[in-house]
C-alpha positions as CSV (number, residue, x, y, z in Angstrom):
1,M,21.4,5.9,-57.1
2,S,21.9,9.4,-57.9
3,L,24.1,11.7,-55.9
4,F,20.8,13.7,-54.6
5,M,19.1,10.6,-53.6
6,F,22.2,9.6,-51.7
7,R,22.6,12.8,-49.9
8,R,19.2,12.7,-48.9
9,L,19.5,9.1,-47.5
10,V,22.7,10.1,-45.5
11,L,20.9,13.0,-44.0
12,M,17.8,11.4,-43.2
13,T,20.1,8.6,-41.4
14,A,21.8,11.0,-39.4
15,F,18.8,13.0,-38.4
16,G,17.2,9.5,-37.1
17,L,20.3,8.8,-35.2
18,A,20.2,12.3,-33.6
19,V,16.6,11.7,-32.7
20,S,17.3,8.5,-31.2
21,A,20.3,9.8,-29.0
22,A,18.2,12.5,-28.0
23,G,15.4,10.2,-26.7
24,I,17.8,7.7,-25.0
25,S,19.4,10.8,-23.0
26,S,15.9,12.2,-21.8
27,V,15.1,8.5,-20.5
28,R,18.1,8.2,-18.5
29,A,17.6,11.8,-17.2
30,Q,14.3,10.3,-15.7
31,E,15.9,7.5,-13.9
32,I,15.9,8.1,-10.0
33,E,18.6,7.0,-7.4
34,K,17.6,5.9,-4.2
35,N,20.5,4.8,-1.4
36,L,19.9,1.8,0.8
37,V,22.4,0.6,3.5
38,I,22.7,-2.7,5.2
39,K,24.1,-2.0,8.7
40,N,23.9,-4.4,11.6
41,H,22.0,-6.8,9.3
42,V,18.9,-4.2,9.2
43,F,18.1,-2.2,6.0
44,E,18.1,1.6,6.3
45,P,15.7,3.2,5.6
46,A,13.3,0.2,5.8
47,E,10.8,2.1,3.8
48,L,11.8,3.7,0.4
49,K,9.0,5.9,-1.3
50,V,9.6,6.0,-5.1
51,P,7.5,7.4,-7.9
52,T,5.4,5.1,-9.9
53,N,6.0,4.6,-13.7
54,Q,9.9,5.5,-13.6
55,K,12.9,3.2,-13.3
56,I,14.7,3.4,-10.1
57,K,18.2,2.6,-9.4
58,L,18.8,1.2,-6.1
59,I,22.4,1.9,-4.8
60,V,22.6,-0.9,-2.0
61,H,25.8,-0.4,0.5
62,N,26.5,-3.5,2.6
63,Q,28.1,-2.0,5.8
64,D,28.1,-5.3,7.7
65,N,31.3,-7.6,8.1
66,S,29.4,-10.3,6.3
67,A,27.7,-10.6,2.7
68,E,24.1,-10.2,2.5
69,E,21.4,-11.2,-0.2
70,F,18.8,-8.5,-1.0
71,E,15.8,-10.5,-2.4
72,S,12.4,-9.4,-3.4
73,K,9.9,-11.9,-5.1
74,S,7.5,-9.0,-5.7
75,L,10.3,-7.0,-7.5
76,K,11.7,-10.2,-9.1
77,R,15.0,-9.1,-8.0
78,E,17.9,-10.9,-5.9
79,K,21.6,-9.9,-5.5
80,V,24.5,-11.1,-3.1
81,I,26.3,-8.1,-1.8
82,A,29.7,-8.9,-0.5
83,A,30.6,-7.2,3.2
84,G,31.9,-3.5,2.6
85,A,30.4,-3.4,-1.2
86,K,28.1,-1.6,-3.2
87,A,25.7,-3.1,-5.7
88,T,23.2,-1.4,-8.1
89,I,19.7,-3.0,-8.4
90,V,17.3,-1.3,-11.0
91,I,13.6,-1.9,-10.6
92,G,10.6,-0.5,-12.2
93,P,8.7,1.2,-13.7
94,L,6.5,0.3,-10.8
95,K,2.7,0.4,-10.5
96,P,1.3,2.0,-7.5
97,G,1.7,-0.5,-4.5
98,K,3.8,-1.9,-1.7
99,Y,7.0,-4.3,-2.8
100,E,8.6,-6.1,0.0
101,F,12.3,-7.0,0.2
102,F,14.6,-8.9,2.6
103,G,17.8,-10.3,3.5
104,E,18.1,-13.9,2.5
105,F,21.0,-14.4,5.1
106,N,19.2,-12.4,7.9
107,P,15.4,-12.6,7.1
108,A,14.5,-11.8,10.7
109,T,16.0,-8.4,11.1
110,A,16.7,-7.4,7.4
111,K,13.3,-6.5,6.1
112,G,12.2,-3.2,4.0
113,V,9.4,-2.0,1.3
114,V,9.4,0.0,-1.6
115,I,6.3,1.9,-1.9
116,A,5.5,3.3,-5.2
117,E,3.1,6.3,-5.1
């Protein structure tokens, strides 16, 4: 391989890595965070509106004195959150619609819905 070809290969590789890194940064910039609190065995807010076709990072803070499990069959997510702890649950990208979730340990009171629009 000639020196010219080697330099060209190195430059093309560096350019490709730079383009890939820029693409990753722009995807992360589009990720949206939403906060959800569990207090007195109730999700607050009980209704979360989110945009469609984007990843959403749910930050769930359990302010109760006991653990709770965030569960959603339609979102295909479940996560046990210890008392006083926070957990991150990534959902989406979502199509337009309603996605119910509930607290597995307190299903009568811990209910909510994500509305993608």
